[in-house]
C-alpha angles and dihedrals in degrees: 000000000000089000090057089054093051093042092051091049091051092047093057091070092050089047091055089054091052091049092051090049090051094048092049090048095245094114116057099214132110122269090246092052091049092047092050091058087066104030099048095054090042091053090046091051093050092047093048091051087056094044095048102036123358099053090058096049107030122089118253119267129036095359090061091055100052099085099037091049090046090051091053092047091052089054091051091054087066088080091062091078111200091013094051099093096050090044091050088051090051091050090051091047091051090047091057091046092049092047092049091047092050091048093049091055092054110100095220096044112132 
């Protein structure tokens, strides 16, 4: 499972290259296909971080749901075509902000 995490992280960079090629009309694939090359590995990475680390150390309840829900939302952004990659980035940014906010509210956070 750790290799899937590393592979998905590495694939995101390649996916961005494919997306740039599609937007500049050098790659003859659909916007959704180009978006999926970024959003699918991003969703896999977020989910694997939860599966390997967060689910073992986060408290039960809402904190356990943040990363799996974020992973699903990143996958849904694929359908946005040309807007998918910025939307996926926004989902990830909001995930980090929500996680930080939830940790700051915890009395024993440190």
